[in-house]
C-alpha positions, 0 to 999 in steps of 0.5 A: 050717711053721705060723705063728700070728699073735696080735693084742693090743689095747690095754687102756684103764686107768682114770685116777686121779681127783683126790681131793675137797677135802673128803676131804683136809680131813677127814684132817687131825689123824686118827690114822694107822693102823698095819700091824696095827691095835690097834683094827681088828686087821686089816692089810687096813685099811691101804690105803684109797681109790684106792690100793687100788681102782686095782690092783683095776680093772687086775687085772680088765682083765688077767684079761679079756685072759688069758681070750682065750688060756687055754681055759675048761676050764683055769681052775679054782676051788680049794675052801676046803678048807685053811681048813675043815680047820684048824677042828677042829685049832683046836678041839682046841687050845682044848680042850687049853688049857682042860683044862691051865688047869683042871688048873693051877687045880685043883692050885693050889687043892689045894696052897694048902689043903694048905699052909694046913692044914699051917701051921695045924697047926704053929701050934696045936702051937706054942701049947703052948710059945710062952709059954716064949719070949714073952708075946705072939705076932703071926701073919700069913700071907705068901702060901700058903708062909710064916707069920710069928710075931713075938714080943713081950715076949720072955723071956731069953735073947732080946731079940727073936725072930721065927719063920717057918714056911717051907713047900714051894710045893705050890700050883705043881707045877713050882716044887714039883718044883724045890724038892724036887730042891734039898732044900727041905722044910717048915722053921722059921726062928728069927731072934733077938737075944740079950741079950748078943752072942756072942763067936764067929761060926759057920756050921754048914750041911748041904752042898747044902741050899737053906739052905747055898746062901743062907748061902754067898752072904753068907759070901764076904766074911768070913774063916773061919780054921777049917773042919770038912768035913762027914762023912757025915750031918754038918754043915759048920762054919765058925768065927771066934773063939777056941775057936769050933769047940768052941763050935759043937760044944756048940750042935749037941749041944744040938739033936741031943740034943733030936731037932732036925734042924738045916739051918743054925745061925748065930751072929754078933756082929751082928744077928741073933745067932742064926739057926736053920733046922730041919725043921718040928717036930711030934708026937710031940715036945713043943712045950714041950721044943722051945722049952726047947731053943731057950732053951738054945741061946740061953743057950749062944750068949751064953757064950764 
């Protein structure tokens, strides 16, 4: 039997030195540092002074003690390989993010220009027929997806009217994809107050369209005793009033005969008396013919 004797010598540990009086006075009123400093951005700055130095001295003494029992050849230094290997991956990620940002910005620029040109072309086309509705028109862009035209000196049958060109969000690719999936297309919206309030309330909607979803949120608290389900390619009609369904059919026929594709037709006793959503019109249709049809719809809406 072989006996191995091991003698351990007591390793002296450094005693904690008292803090200088000047240091304590200087720390009063200073801002404490958090775990992750907002200014230094390094967690190593949290431990300071002797609280950090004393464990380091004790660790050095323990290392000298262990070297007496562990052969030198067993102590190895590990290379700084993982940190060096991570640098190319970080550079690649930065390059990917830079390319993605460039693509998004490029798409935004192209989509914005596309919408501005589309809206400007529609406004130029409107100029041929707007004098039929009003003496003056004030135009302003609302971002890159909407153009508002406020009519002044409005002619009968309207007392006031506003036109809004509502374009697809082509400048943001993911929003554009979602909007098209929900059926949103370039749209012209008319909101008008007629000289006399209509006698009936009607809502004619294309089922599943974004205009129909918006209208239904405001229809839940109102009574709609008459309803015509939509046939294939037709509008769903809700009516409230005497002969309201016949009244709705007459208005929709005016739009259909003019070649106007209606997404929503709303006639109400309260303002706005007339709200009309149609596919954005343009050539080969005549602008004068289009605005004459809007006047005819307004005149018919005032009659019982």
